[in-house]
C-alpha positions as CSV (number, residue, x, y, z in Angstrom):
1,X,-5.0,33.4,-41.9
2,X,-6.4,35.5,-39.1
3,X,-8.6,37.9,-42.3
4,X,-9.8,35.1,-43.3
5,X,-11.9,34.6,-40.2
6,X,-12.0,37.7,-39.6
7,X,-10.2,38.1,-36.2
8,X,-8.1,41.1,-35.2
9,X,-4.9,39.7,-34.6
10,X,-1.4,40.9,-34.8
11,X,2.1,39.9,-34.3
12,X,2.9,40.2,-31.0
13,X,-0.2,38.2,-29.8
14,X,1.8,35.4,-30.8
15,X,4.3,34.1,-28.5
16,X,5.7,30.9,-30.7
17,X,5.1,28.7,-33.4
18,X,6.3,25.6,-34.7
19,X,6.4,22.3,-36.7
20,X,6.6,18.8,-35.0
21,X,8.1,16.4,-36.5
22,X,7.2,12.7,-37.0
23,X,8.7,9.6,-37.2
24,X,8.1,9.1,-40.9
25,X,8.9,12.1,-41.9
26,X,5.8,12.9,-42.9
27,X,4.1,17.1,-41.9
28,X,3.6,17.0,-38.3
29,X,1.3,19.3,-36.9
30,X,1.7,23.6,-36.1
31,X,1.8,24.5,-32.6
32,X,1.4,28.0,-31.7
33,X,1.3,29.5,-28.7
34,X,-0.7,32.8,-27.7
35,X,-0.2,36.0,-25.7
36,X,-3.6,35.0,-24.0
37,X,-6.8,33.4,-23.8
38,X,-9.1,35.5,-24.7
39,X,-7.1,36.2,-28.1
40,X,-6.8,31.8,-28.7
41,X,-10.5,31.8,-28.0
42,X,-11.3,34.6,-30.5
43,X,-9.5,32.6,-33.2
44,X,-10.5,29.5,-32.5
45,X,-14.0,30.6,-32.2
46,X,-13.3,31.9,-35.9
47,X,-12.6,29.0,-37.0
48,X,-15.3,27.6,-35.5
49,X,-18.1,30.1,-37.7
50,X,-16.3,29.0,-40.6
51,X,-16.8,24.9,-40.2
52,X,-20.7,26.1,-39.0
53,X,-21.5,28.1,-42.4
54,X,-20.5,25.0,-44.0
55,X,-17.4,26.8,-45.7
56,X,-14.4,25.4,-43.7
57,X,-11.4,27.7,-43.8
58,X,-8.9,25.1,-46.1
59,X,-5.4,25.5,-47.0
60,X,-5.5,26.8,-50.4
61,X,-6.8,29.9,-48.8
62,X,-3.7,30.4,-46.7
63,X,-1.5,30.5,-49.8
64,X,-2.2,29.6,-53.7
65,X,0.6,27.1,-53.6
66,X,-0.9,24.7,-51.2
67,X,-3.8,21.9,-51.7
68,X,-7.8,21.8,-51.3
69,X,-7.6,20.9,-48.2
70,X,-9.2,21.3,-45.2
71,X,-7.7,22.5,-42.1
72,X,-8.1,21.7,-38.2
73,X,-7.3,23.8,-35.6
74,X,-8.0,22.1,-32.0
75,X,-6.7,23.0,-28.6
76,X,-3.4,21.5,-27.8
77,X,-4.0,19.1,-25.0
78,X,-2.1,17.4,-23.0
79,X,-1.0,13.9,-23.2
80,X,-3.7,12.6,-20.3
81,X,-6.5,14.6,-21.6
82,X,-5.7,14.2,-25.5
83,X,-5.8,9.8,-24.6
84,X,-9.5,10.8,-23.0
85,X,-10.5,13.1,-25.9
86,X,-9.8,9.6,-28.5
87,X,-11.3,7.1,-25.7
88,X,-14.6,9.5,-25.9
89,X,-14.6,9.4,-29.6
90,X,-14.1,6.0,-29.5
91,X,-16.8,5.4,-27.0
92,X,-19.3,8.2,-29.9
93,X,-19.0,5.8,-32.3
94,X,-19.7,2.4,-31.1
95,X,-22.9,4.2,-28.8
96,X,-24.2,6.4,-32.2
97,X,-23.5,9.8,-30.2
98,X,-23.6,13.0,-31.9
99,X,-20.8,15.3,-30.8
100,X,-17.6,15.2,-29.2
101,X,-15.2,18.4,-28.3
102,X,-12.6,20.0,-26.2
103,X,-12.1,23.4,-25.1
104,X,-9.3,24.9,-22.5
105,X,-12.2,23.6,-19.5
106,X,-11.6,19.9,-20.9
107,X,-13.5,17.1,-22.9
108,X,-17.5,17.2,-24.0
109,X,-19.8,15.3,-25.1
110,X,-23.3,15.6,-26.5
111,X,-25.5,12.7,-27.0
112,X,-27.8,14.2,-29.8
113,X,-28.9,18.0,-30.4
114,X,-30.8,19.8,-26.9
115,X,-29.1,17.6,-24.2
116,X,-26.8,19.0,-21.9
117,X,-23.1,18.7,-22.5
118,X,-20.9,16.0,-20.3
119,X,-18.2,16.9,-19.1
120,X,-15.4,13.8,-18.7
121,X,-12.5,14.4,-16.6
122,X,-10.8,10.7,-16.2
123,X,-11.2,7.9,-18.1
124,X,-13.7,6.5,-15.0
125,X,-16.1,8.8,-16.0
126,X,-16.1,7.5,-19.3
127,X,-16.3,3.9,-17.7
128,X,-19.2,5.3,-16.7
129,X,-21.2,5.4,-19.9
130,X,-19.2,2.8,-21.4
131,X,-21.6,0.3,-19.3
132,X,-23.6,-2.7,-20.5
133,X,-25.1,-4.4,-17.3
134,X,-26.0,-8.1,-18.6
135,X,-27.8,-9.9,-15.6
136,X,-28.6,-13.5,-16.1
137,X,-30.9,-15.6,-13.5
138,X,-32.1,-19.1,-13.7
139,X,-33.6,-21.2,-10.3
140,X,-30.8,-24.1,-10.7
141,X,-32.2,-26.5,-8.0
142,X,-29.0,-27.8,-6.3
143,X,-26.1,-26.0,-7.3
144,X,-23.9,-28.9,-6.3
145,X,-25.6,-30.5,-8.8
146,X,-25.6,-28.6,-11.8
147,X,-22.8,-26.5,-11.8
148,X,-20.9,-27.7,-14.1
149,X,-23.8,-27.6,-16.6
150,X,-24.0,-23.9,-15.5
151,X,-20.8,-23.5,-16.9
152,X,-20.8,-25.2,-20.1
153,X,-24.4,-23.5,-20.9
154,X,-22.3,-19.9,-20.4
155,X,-19.2,-20.8,-22.4
156,X,-21.3,-21.7,-25.4
157,X,-23.3,-18.3,-25.8
158,X,-22.3,-15.4,-27.6
159,X,-23.0,-12.7,-24.6
160,X,-21.4,-12.3,-21.5
161,X,-22.8,-11.1,-17.7
162,X,-22.4,-9.1,-15.1
163,X,-24.0,-10.3,-12.9
164,X,-24.8,-13.9,-12.3
165,X,-28.1,-14.6,-9.7
166,X,-28.7,-18.3,-8.7
167,X,-32.0,-19.0,-6.6
168,X,-32.7,-22.5,-4.8
169,X,-29.4,-23.2,-4.6
170,X,-29.6,-25.7,-2.1
171,X,-26.9,-24.6,-0.1
172,X,-26.8,-25.6,4.1
173,X,-22.9,-24.9,4.1
174,X,-21.1,-21.8,2.8
175,X,-18.9,-22.7,-0.5
176,X,-16.6,-20.5,-2.6
177,X,-17.7,-21.6,-6.6
178,X,-14.8,-20.5,-8.9
179,X,-16.1,-19.3,-12.0
180,X,-13.0,-17.2,-13.8
181,X,-13.6,-13.5,-14.1
182,X,-16.3,-13.8,-11.4
183,X,-16.5,-13.7,-6.7
184,X,-20.0,-15.6,-5.8
185,X,-21.8,-14.3,-2.6
186,X,-24.1,-17.3,-1.0
187,X,-27.0,-16.5,0.9
188,X,-27.7,-20.2,3.0
189,X,-30.8,-21.8,3.1
190,X,-32.7,-21.3,6.8
191,X,-36.4,-22.4,5.8
192,X,-36.1,-25.7,4.0
193,X,-33.8,-27.6,1.9
194,X,-35.0,-25.8,-1.2
195,X,-33.9,-22.0,0.0
196,X,-30.8,-20.3,-0.7
197,X,-29.6,-17.8,-3.2
198,X,-25.8,-17.0,-5.0
199,X,-25.0,-14.5,-7.0
200,X,-21.7,-14.0,-9.1
201,X,-20.6,-10.8,-10.0
202,X,-17.8,-10.3,-12.4
203,X,-14.9,-8.9,-10.7
204,X,-12.8,-5.4,-11.7
205,X,-9.3,-4.0,-11.1
206,X,-9.7,-0.6,-8.9
207,X,-6.5,0.5,-11.9
208,X,-6.7,0.3,-15.3
209,X,-3.5,-2.3,-17.0
210,X,-2.7,-3.9,-13.7
211,X,-3.8,-6.1,-11.5
212,X,-5.0,-4.5,-8.1
213,X,-6.8,-5.1,-4.6
214,X,-7.6,-2.1,-1.9
215,X,-8.0,-3.5,1.9
216,X,-9.2,-0.6,4.1
217,X,-9.3,-1.6,8.3
218,X,-9.1,0.0,11.3
219,X,-6.5,-0.6,13.7
220,X,-5.6,1.0,16.9
221,X,-8.7,4.0,16.4
222,X,-7.1,4.5,12.5
223,X,-7.8,3.7,9.3
224,X,-5.5,2.3,7.5
225,X,-6.1,1.5,3.6
226,X,-3.2,-1.0,2.3
227,X,-3.7,-1.1,-2.1
228,X,-1.2,-4.0,-3.6
229,X,-0.4,-3.5,-7.1
230,X,0.7,-6.2,-10.2
231,X,1.2,-4.5,-13.5
232,X,2.5,-6.2,-16.1
233,X,6.2,-5.1,-17.6
234,X,4.0,-6.0,-21.7
235,X,1.2,-3.9,-20.0
236,X,1.0,0.0,-21.4
237,X,2.7,2.1,-18.7
238,X,0.8,5.4,-19.9
239,X,-2.8,3.9,-19.5
240,X,-1.7,2.6,-16.6
241,X,-0.7,6.6,-15.3
242,X,-3.6,7.7,-16.6
243,X,-6.0,5.5,-14.7
244,X,-3.5,5.3,-11.6
245,X,-4.2,9.4,-11.5
246,X,-7.9,8.5,-11.7
247,X,-8.3,5.9,-9.1
248,X,-5.6,8.3,-6.5
249,X,-7.6,11.8,-7.1
250,X,-9.6,9.5,-4.9
251,X,-8.3,9.1,-2.1
252,X,-8.3,12.7,-0.4
253,X,-9.1,11.8,3.1
254,X,-6.5,13.0,5.8
255,X,-7.5,11.1,8.8
256,X,-6.5,8.0,6.7
257,X,-3.4,6.2,6.1
258,X,-2.5,5.3,3.1
259,X,0.3,2.6,2.1
260,X,0.2,1.4,-2.1
261,X,3.0,-1.7,-2.2
262,X,3.7,-3.7,-5.5
263,X,5.8,-4.7,-8.1
264,X,5.3,-2.0,-10.8
265,X,7.4,-2.7,-13.1
266,X,8.5,0.8,-13.5
267,X,12.2,1.6,-13.0
268,X,12.5,4.6,-10.6
269,X,15.9,5.0,-10.4
270,X,15.4,6.0,-14.1
271,X,14.0,9.6,-14.5
272,X,13.7,8.8,-18.1
273,X,11.4,6.0,-17.8
274,X,9.5,7.0,-14.7
275,X,8.5,10.9,-14.9
276,X,5.2,10.9,-15.3
277,X,4.6,7.9,-12.8
278,X,6.7,9.9,-10.1
279,X,5.0,13.0,-11.2
280,X,1.6,11.6,-10.7
281,X,2.4,10.6,-7.3
282,X,4.0,13.1,-6.0
283,X,1.0,15.3,-7.4
284,X,-1.3,13.3,-4.8
285,X,1.1,13.6,-2.0
286,X,2.5,10.2,-2.2
287,X,6.2,9.6,-0.6
288,X,8.6,7.1,-1.9
289,X,10.0,4.8,0.7
290,X,12.2,2.1,-1.4
291,X,14.5,4.7,-3.6
292,X,17.4,1.9,-4.5
293,X,17.8,-1.6,-6.2
294,X,15.6,-4.0,-5.3
295,X,16.2,-6.4,-8.6
296,X,20.3,-6.5,-9.7
297,X,20.6,-9.3,-12.7
298,X,23.9,-10.0,-14.3
299,X,22.4,-6.6,-16.8
300,X,21.3,-4.7,-15.2
301,X,19.9,-2.7,-11.4
302,X,16.8,-1.3,-11.1
303,X,14.1,-0.7,-8.6
304,X,10.9,-2.2,-9.6
305,X,9.4,-2.8,-6.2
306,X,7.8,0.5,-4.8
307,X,6.2,1.4,-1.6
308,X,4.3,4.8,-1.2
309,X,2.6,6.4,1.7
310,X,0.2,9.5,2.1
311,X,-0.8,11.3,5.8
312,X,2.1,9.5,7.6
313,X,5.1,11.3,8.8
314,X,8.0,10.5,7.2
315,X,10.2,10.9,10.6
316,X,7.8,8.0,11.6
317,X,9.1,5.4,8.4
318,X,11.7,3.3,8.5
319,X,12.5,1.6,4.8
320,X,14.3,-1.8,4.0
321,X,14.8,-3.8,1.5
322,X,16.2,-7.1,2.4
323,X,18.1,-9.3,-0.1
324,X,16.5,-12.6,-0.1
325,X,17.1,-15.1,-2.9
326,X,13.2,-16.2,-2.9
327,X,13.6,-15.2,-6.6
328,X,15.3,-12.2,-8.9
329,X,13.2,-9.6,-6.6
330,X,14.3,-8.4,-3.6
331,X,11.9,-7.6,-0.3
332,X,10.6,-3.9,0.7
333,X,10.1,-3.6,3.9
334,X,8.2,0.3,5.6
335,X,8.4,0.1,9.6
336,X,5.9,3.0,10.8
337,X,6.2,3.8,13.8
338,X,3.9,5.1,16.5
339,X,1.5,3.4,14.7
340,X,1.3,-0.4,15.0
341,X,2.0,-2.0,18.2
342,X,5.0,-3.7,19.5
343,X,6.9,-2.0,17.0
344,X,10.4,-1.0,18.2
345,X,10.8,-4.8,18.5
346,X,11.0,-4.8,14.5
347,X,14.2,-2.8,14.5
348,X,17.1,-3.7,12.5
349,X,19.1,-2.4,15.6
350,X,18.4,-0.6,18.2
351,X,20.8,1.2,21.1
352,X,22.0,-0.6,24.5
353,X,22.9,1.4,27.8
354,X,26.8,-0.5,29.4
355,X,28.7,0.3,32.4
356,X,32.3,1.4,31.4
357,X,35.0,2.7,33.8
358,X,37.3,5.8,33.4
359,X,40.3,3.4,35.0
360,X,42.7,6.5,34.7
361,X,40.1,8.6,36.7
362,X,39.7,5.7,39.1
363,X,43.7,5.2,39.2
364,X,43.9,8.8,40.5
365,X,41.5,8.8,42.9
366,X,43.2,5.8,44.3
367,X,46.3,7.4,44.5
368,X,45.2,10.3,46.4
369,X,43.2,8.8,48.8
370,X,44.6,8.7,52.1
371,X,44.5,5.4,53.8
372,X,45.7,6.1,57.1
373,X,42.1,5.9,59.0
374,X,42.0,2.3,57.8
375,X,45.5,0.9,58.0
376,X,45.1,2.6,61.8
377,X,42.1,1.0,62.8
378,X,42.2,-1.8,65.6
379,X,39.6,-4.3,63.9
380,X,40.7,-5.6,60.6
381,X,37.0,-6.4,59.8
382,X,35.8,-2.5,60.2
383,X,39.2,-2.1,58.5
384,X,38.3,-4.1,55.7
385,X,34.7,-3.2,55.4
386,X,35.6,0.0,55.4
387,X,38.4,-0.4,52.6
388,X,35.6,-2.1,50.5
389,X,33.4,1.2,50.9
390,X,36.3,3.4,49.8
391,X,37.0,1.0,46.5
392,X,32.9,1.2,45.4
393,X,32.7,4.6,46.3
394,X,35.4,5.2,43.9
395,X,34.2,3.4,41.3
396,X,30.8,4.4,41.2
397,X,32.7,8.1,40.9
398,X,35.1,6.9,37.7
399,X,31.7,4.8,36.0
400,X,29.6,6.3,33.2
401,X,26.6,5.0,31.0
402,X,27.6,4.4,27.7
403,X,25.5,4.1,25.0
404,X,26.1,2.0,21.8
405,X,24.8,0.8,19.2
406,X,24.2,-2.6,18.9
407,X,25.4,-5.0,15.7
408,X,22.8,-6.1,13.7
409,X,24.5,-8.7,12.3
410,X,24.1,-11.0,15.8
411,X,20.6,-9.1,17.1
412,X,18.4,-11.1,18.6
413,X,15.4,-11.0,17.3
414,X,13.2,-14.3,19.3
415,X,13.8,-15.0,23.0
416,X,15.1,-18.6,21.7
417,X,17.9,-17.6,19.8
418,X,21.1,-17.8,20.8
419,X,24.2,-16.4,18.9
420,X,25.3,-19.4,17.8
421,X,21.5,-20.1,15.8
422,X,22.9,-16.0,14.5
423,X,25.8,-17.0,13.4
424,X,25.2,-20.0,11.5
425,X,21.9,-18.5,9.9
426,X,24.3,-15.9,8.3
427,X,26.4,-18.6,7.2
428,X,23.1,-20.3,5.6
429,X,22.7,-17.1,3.8
430,X,26.0,-17.1,2.5
431,X,26.0,-20.7,1.3
432,X,22.5,-19.5,-0.7
433,X,24.2,-17.0,-2.6
434,X,27.0,-18.7,-3.4
435,X,24.2,-21.2,-4.9
436,X,22.6,-18.1,-6.7
437,X,25.6,-17.3,-8.1
438,X,26.3,-20.8,-8.9
439,X,23.0,-23.0,-9.9
440,X,24.3,-26.1,-11.9
441,X,27.6,-27.0,-9.1
442,X,25.7,-30.3,-7.5
443,X,27.9,-30.4,-4.7
444,X,27.1,-26.8,-3.6
445,X,23.4,-27.5,-3.8
446,X,24.0,-30.4,-2.0
447,X,25.7,-28.7,1.0
448,X,23.6,-26.4,1.2
449,X,20.4,-28.7,1.4
450,X,22.0,-30.7,4.2
451,X,23.2,-27.3,5.9
452,X,19.4,-25.9,6.1
453,X,18.3,-29.5,7.2
454,X,20.1,-29.4,10.0
455,X,19.6,-25.3,10.6
456,X,15.9,-26.2,10.8
457,X,16.3,-29.2,13.7
458,X,18.7,-27.3,15.7
459,X,16.3,-24.3,15.7
460,X,13.0,-26.5,16.1
461,X,15.2,-28.5,19.0
462,X,15.9,-25.2,20.8
463,X,12.9,-23.9,20.5
464,X,11.3,-26.7,22.7
465,X,13.7,-26.4,24.7
466,X,13.1,-23.1,25.5
467,X,9.6,-23.6,26.0
468,X,9.7,-26.3,28.4
469,X,12.3,-24.3,30.7
470,X,10.2,-21.1,30.5
471,X,7.3,-23.1,31.7
472,X,8.9,-24.9,34.1
473,X,9.7,-22.3,36.0
474,X,6.3,-21.0,35.7
475,X,3.9,-23.9,37.1
476,X,3.5,-22.5,40.2
477,X,2.3,-19.5,39.0
478,X,-0.4,-20.3,36.4
479,X,-1.3,-16.3,35.7
480,X,2.1,-15.7,34.8
481,X,2.2,-19.3,32.7
482,X,-0.8,-18.1,30.9
483,X,0.1,-14.9,30.2
484,X,3.4,-16.3,28.8
485,X,0.9,-18.3,26.8
486,X,-1.0,-15.9,25.5
487,X,2.0,-13.7,24.4
488,X,3.5,-17.1,22.3
489,X,0.6,-17.9,20.7
490,X,-0.3,-14.0,20.0
491,X,-3.9,-14.2,21.4
492,X,-5.4,-11.1,21.4
493,X,-5.3,-9.2,25.5
494,X,-8.1,-8.6,27.2
495,X,-9.0,-5.2,28.5
496,X,-10.7,-4.2,31.4
497,X,-13.4,-1.6,30.8
498,X,-14.8,1.5,32.6
499,X,-18.5,1.6,33.6
500,X,-19.9,5.0,33.5
501,X,-23.8,4.5,33.3
502,X,-26.2,2.1,33.4
503,X,-30.1,1.1,33.3
504,X,-32.5,0.7,36.3
505,X,-35.2,-1.3,36.4
506,X,-37.4,1.8,35.7
507,X,-35.6,2.9,32.6
508,X,-33.8,5.6,34.7
509,X,-29.8,6.0,34.1
510,X,-27.8,5.9,37.0
511,X,-24.7,7.9,35.8
512,X,-21.3,8.3,38.3
513,X,-19.1,6.1,40.2
514,X,-20.7,6.9,43.3
515,X,-24.5,6.3,42.1
516,X,-23.5,3.0,40.3
517,X,-22.4,1.7,43.9
518,X,-25.0,3.5,45.4
519,X,-27.3,1.4,43.0
520,X,-25.8,-2.2,43.6
521,X,-25.6,-1.7,47.2
522,X,-29.6,-1.2,47.3
523,X,-30.0,-4.3,44.8
524,X,-27.7,-6.3,47.3
525,X,-29.7,-5.1,50.4
526,X,-32.9,-6.3,49.0
527,X,-31.9,-8.9,47.7
528,X,-30.3,-10.6,51.0
529,X,-33.4,-9.2,52.7
530,X,-35.6,-11.5,50.7
531,X,-33.6,-14.6,51.8
């Protein structure tokens, strides 16, 4: 073959070569690994020069016994770029683009002769060219009256629209109009009743082969990005991983805390199934927080519900899997310390300090003490007080602080919860587990429902009594009472703002506490002099 394409090639230039097997046992492609990139490029250029000269390489040129068929030689692409190459070729057929090729640098396309080649690095790049923005605009004259007719008209059209612009909507109050596949934005009327514009825009998921949403917000001076994902088990896993990789490439801000959570339906406990997925997450520095089973059935145990974090210190992360029985999936929880306010209130366990007495040491101190000075006293009251002081001193010397871990079983989550309610709640969970194992046991179902109803009644009564007693104790202190009410209702706290500067009447700026105080004194003096 090297002689035919006029390339100087030696046996040592080839590292390995083998043929891939196909499922139907037909001849698969041959993979050749060269010793260097330069040799590989020269070999490919030789094959390409024959194709350009309209004399492509054929199999019977290699050996007389082979049929007269064209031999195609291409770069061996990774699974991801193989998918991108195939999608780009499909796109070129649809839009009549002339050239699509791949090399070691990536996938390229050229629309016509003389155009600049376009490098395709991800599926997102393809979607940028595979777009036809269809826009529909109409004066609807009251969207409330004519919305149904609009939906019927759109459903009767062959074409679909990416954007719908409706004018003269006559909307005075914001309202969410439901149109499948679209979300809407309303501009309300301000001039007269014929005012108003509504725009419908088609919704697109941020990641392919799944339903996903991203929420970005600032909290305590830090930016947090939450990405929720649901991937159907029937969707294509390989395409999802490719789309996920394209999306994660954008999450590269080191100042943003990223958290990805959801039901991905990829069992990360099975390395054969999850290798590409976990490799993609690790490539972009995402750390898995949930690594145990989140779904257990009679036939299988799997970890399908995931939480991944990025730019968050793993030492500050605590992850839990509450085994709830709402569905056949368990819940997942991640707690990030030093980020969310009052995060310590949410820990499943906490340490307590208790004072303990070393009895042996105390007995030794008592037995070695000389009590004659107490016995020989004439004043019994002073003698007794001295005795008590000595005993207290010995107890203090024998005492030490013992740190112990509270049991999760009886941990108080709320101030109004009693130990009895915690025991009853644990018993309710046991009944729910029994009912989950025996769903057709009518007696057990009735027992469980009755127990839950009684427990809910007791919880409401306990909360009522607790807050009544709490507020009655604070009725003579309105400030403390409102602090407690605001704390219970979760109202935002008010913070004192420090004034660093003020603007004066002549538009000059006064800085510093002394200058600001002097300006206020001058203003008050002038005010009182004018009275």
